[in-house]
N, C-alpha and C positions, 0 to 999 in steps of 0.2 A: 771488290767492296763486297763483303759477305755479311748479311744481318745477322743479329741476336735471336735467338728464339724467345719467343714470348706467348702466352696463351689467353686466350679471351674466354672469361668464364660467363657464362649467360644464364640468367635466373629469369623465368618467365612464366606465363601462363598460371600465376597464382590467384586462387580462390578459397574462400573459406565457407565450409557446410556445418552450420551448427545444429544440433539436436533439439528436439521440439521442446525438451526438458531445462534446457538452459536458461538459469535464473538471470534476472536483470543484472548488469553489472554495476549497478549504484542507483542511488535515489533520481529519478527522471532519467535513466540512461538504459536504453533498450537495444539489445544487438542486431535486433530488427531494423530499427531507424537510426541508431547511431553508428557512424562510420567504425569500422574495425581498422586496425593498423597492424604493421609486423616490422620486425626489425632481423635483418640479414647479418650475420656475422662471419667473416673470414679472417683466419688468424693473419696478422701483421698488417691488417687493412682496416680502415675506418668503418664503423657499422653504418648499414643504409636503413632508412625509416621511409615507409610509404603506406598510402591508404591500401585497404585489402577489399575487395568486392566480395560480396555474399554471393553464393551459389545457389540457384533455385533448381538446378538440375536434378533429376531423379536418378537413382542406382549410383553406379560408379561411373557415369558419362563423364567427360571433361568439361570444364566451363566454357560456355560460349565466348565470354569476354577474358581477356587477359591484361596482366599488368606486371611490371617489374617492381617489385617491393621487397615475417615469420617471427608471437600473434597475440594481439591485446584486443579487448574491447573496451570502450568508452573512449573519451575525449582525450587527443593527444595534448600534451602540456606544451606550450610555445616556450617557456623559459627554464622548466624542470625536467624535460626529456620525456620520460614515458611514466613519471610518478603519478599522473592521473589515470591512466588506463589500468584495467585488471587482466591479469595475465591469464591466458585461456591454457596455453601449453606451449611444448618445444618441440621441434624435430631436429635432426641430425642426419647429414648426409656426407658420406665418406668420398673423398675427391683423390684421384691419381692423376694429377696433371702432368707428371712426366710422361705418360703415354700421349698425351694431348698435345705435345709439342710436334708430333709427326702426323697425327690422324685426329679428326673429330672424334667426340666421345660423348655419350649419354650417360649420366649418372642416377638420374631419378626422372620418371616421368609417370605421374599418376598421384592418386590421393595416399595420404599418410595420417594414421591417427594421432592425434594429440594428447590422449590419455594413456593412463598404463593399467587401467581396469576394464579389461574385455567386457565384463558382464553389464557393465553400464553404458547408457548412450554416451558418446563422447564427439567432439568436433573433429572435424578433418580438413586437412589443409591439401590442396592439389598444387603442385608444382613441378616444373621442368627445370632440371639442371644439367646443362650440358657445356661443353668446352669446343674450342677449335684453335688450330693453329693460327698464331698472328705474329709472324716475325716481322722485325723493325730495326731501322739502322738507328743507332745511338751515336749522337755526337755531343762533345763539350766543350764550350769555350774555355781557352787557357787563361783567360782574364776577363775584366769587365769589358764589354763591348767597346765603351768609348776608350779604351785603352789601346786599341787596335791589336787584339790578341790573335794567336793561333788558334784553329779550331781543329780538335782531334776526333778521330772515329774512335769509339769505344768497342772492344771486343773481348768480353771477360776481363783479363788483366792486363791486355794489350791496349795501348793509346797510340794511335797512328795519325801523325798531322796529315790532313788532307785539304785545308783552306787557311788563308790568311785573311785578316779584317783590316780595312783602313777607315778609320772615323776622321771625319773633319766637321768643322763649324764654321760656315761662313755665312755673313750676313746678306753677301749679294746672292739672291734665288737663281740667278741664272748662271752663276759659277757653282752653285750646289748640286746643280744636275748635269749628267754627260752632255758635252756640247750637241750633239745630234738631237737629243730628246728636248732640250732648250729650245732650240730652233724651229723643230717642226710640230712640236706638241703644245703650243701655247693655249690652245683650248683647254686643255686640262688644267694648265696653271692658272687661269682665269677662273674656271671652275671651282677649284679647289682652294685657293687662295683668297679671291674676291678683293684683291687691291687692299689689303687690310694693312695698314704701317701705322704701329704704335710705337714709336721709338722710345728704348727704355724700359718698355713694358710687354716685351715679346720676345720668345725662345723660337728662332727660326734658322733655317740654312742647314741643319744637321744632316749628315750622309755618312752611310757606311757601305763601302764597296768590300763585296767577297771576292776574293782571286783564288783562282786553282793553284796547284803547286808550280806551274809554269810561269806563273804571274799574270795569267790573262784574266780580266775580271768576267766573271760568270754571274754576278746577280748584285743586287744593290737596293738598299732602301733609302729614300729620300724624303726629307720633312718638305711635303709639299705647301701644306697650309700651316702657318704658325701656329703655336700654342700662346694664346693671350689669356689674361685674367677678364671676366665678365665685368661690365661696369660695376664700380661700387664694392668690388670684392677683389681677393688675392687669389682666386681659384679658376682653373678653366672649367667652364660649365658645359654640360650636355647639349645646351642649345648653339653652342659656338665652340665645337670640338676642334682640337689639332688633327692633322692628318699627314698620313705617309703613303707614299706609293713605292710598291715594292717592283722592281723593274728585271727584265731579263734581256739578254742580248738579241737583237731582231737579226736573225740569219747568222752569219759567219762572221760579220764586220763587228770589231770590239768597240767602233765609234758609234753603233747604231742601237738604240733600246727602244722597247716597247713596254707599256705597263702590264703586269699580270695581275696584281692584286692591289687593294686600297684598305688601309688601317686607320681608323678614326678611334682617338682615346680623349677620354676627359676625365674630371674628377667628381666623383658622385657626393651629393649631399646626404646626411642623414646621421643615426646615432652613431655609427662607425663609417669611418672615411674608406671609399672604395675607388678603385682606378676602372672605370668603364671603359669597354671596347666594343668596337663592332668591326668586322672583317668580311671584306667582299670579293668576289673575282671580278675581274675587269672582263668586258667582252668587246666585240668589235663593233659595237653599236655605240660607242661614245660613255662619256663618265657618269650619264645620268643613267644608265642601264645596266649596273652591275649585279651579279648575283650573291645575295647575302649568304654567307657561310657560318658564321659564327658571331655571337653577342653575349657577352655576360658581364659580371663584375668580380673584382678580386680584392681582398683587403689591402689596403696601403700600408698597413703596420706590419702584416705577416706574409705579405706576397701571396703568392698560389700558383695556379697550373693554368697557362694559355693552352686550350685543347680544342681541336677542331676533331669530333667523334661523331658521326651520323646516327649512331646506335644509343648513345647516352644523353642525347640533346633532352634537358629537362623542359625547354620551351620550344614546341615542334614549330610554333609559328617564326622562331629566328632562324629557320632554314627554309629557305625558299622551294618550292616545288619544283623549279628548274634546276636546283642544285645538282652537279654530277658527283658531289660528295657521297662515298659509300663506305662503311665502316670506319675504321680508325684510321686518321690522315697524320696527325703530329699531335705533340704535347712538348710543351716546354716550360721548364721552371723559371720562376720569376721571384726574385727577393723582395723584401719588404723596402720601404723608403728608408734610405740610409745606410743599407746593409751591403757587403761586399757580395757582387752578383757575377757567378760563373754559369750561365744558363746551359743546362742539360737538355738536349733536344732530342725526341724521339720521332721517327717518320716511318709510317708504314711501308713496308716493302713494296706494295702494289702501286704505290704512288711515285716510285722512282725509277726511272729506266736510265739515267745517266747520273753523273756527279752535277751536272748543271741544273737537274731537278731537286736534288737536296738542297743546293746552295741557295735556292728560293726560299726554303723554309729556313735555313740557318738567317737569311737577311731578315725574314718575318720575326723570327724569334727575338733577335736583335733590335728590332723596330718596337715591339711590345715592352723590352726590357728598358730601352731607351724613354718609353712614354712614361714609366714610372718615375723617372727624373723630371722628364717635361712636364709634367704635371704637379710637380712640388709646388707648395705655396708660394707666390711670388715676394711674400714678406721674408723668405728664406733666401741664403744665397747658394748658387750652385757649385759644384766642386770644379776646380780649375780646369780639368780635363773637357768639361762641357762649356765652357766658356770660349768666345770667340777671341781670336788672337791679339785682336787691338782694342776690342769693346768688353773687357771684363766686367765693367761697372753696369752695364746696360741691363744685367740680370739679376741686381740687386733690388 
């Protein structure tokens, strides 16, 4: 199982140094007191915008502070992009990412002038642009997870089957988990499910098993807490989310399982519907001592990317200091509500030592994809593949 070549591009240590002669950016807006911001543009990728710190360092010494964010002064528009800012200048850095597939590279490290008139005082931008190899394994579901598809590994134009999936929907919680897990881990079941029984107003018992090519189960995702609407509404709320356990075999026995991770999901309120989620690693200290790894929201309508990447976390508080996560871990595509979904899953090479490791991320990606369906408004009917064999009407 060989990975695909990927390159991680890193832009850091950005800072802006303004000349003393710089005029105010507009009425009541002064660069020394008004935040400056920058936009990073890379071909075939969406632009990134972030605040840009002002540097007070003398000479050409690098800035003491750094941030990931290239250059406007003035206020950032919340609805109109950068129309409320005044353009200070642009810089361009040439990249050769082909070389970076094999070895780390530095393309820029230092100050760059933002103006084209050498005799006039001009603003300067400090930035470091570098890249490093970031090989990843790439997989794709051959169909929607609830349709029990084959999972392929993608290498260029080659698609090779590596896993098969088996989805089931059983209202009996004890039958929705492997027998050994149900009998020996009832503490998890009480903690995560809380004995909530709302007949006709809950989505429960979903499970997807991941098998290797020999037919042996190597990972699973089990809905351990039902998805139920909050009182007086038809949506799953953040205060009462549904939850999944991601399971792995316990030793060499195919009938013994242990939890590896826990995924919560809910439907966010707001001007734009969002699927909120939180994922944590399970520890040996019990269900209340998990290590938070990822927490974010994606659009219900457009879908998005479920991502675990330590370097690009927009909310550092969402990642615990105890977290063993480093660099890129995984990314999985999630289609919007009602759209056909065949998730593409990328897994960082350093996090895969065997096929069973990769299967855990496949199970996790299936769980987040199915959560999009589980968080569908209860006023709507689920597709038949997600309904229980003898209780289809319970989801209406």
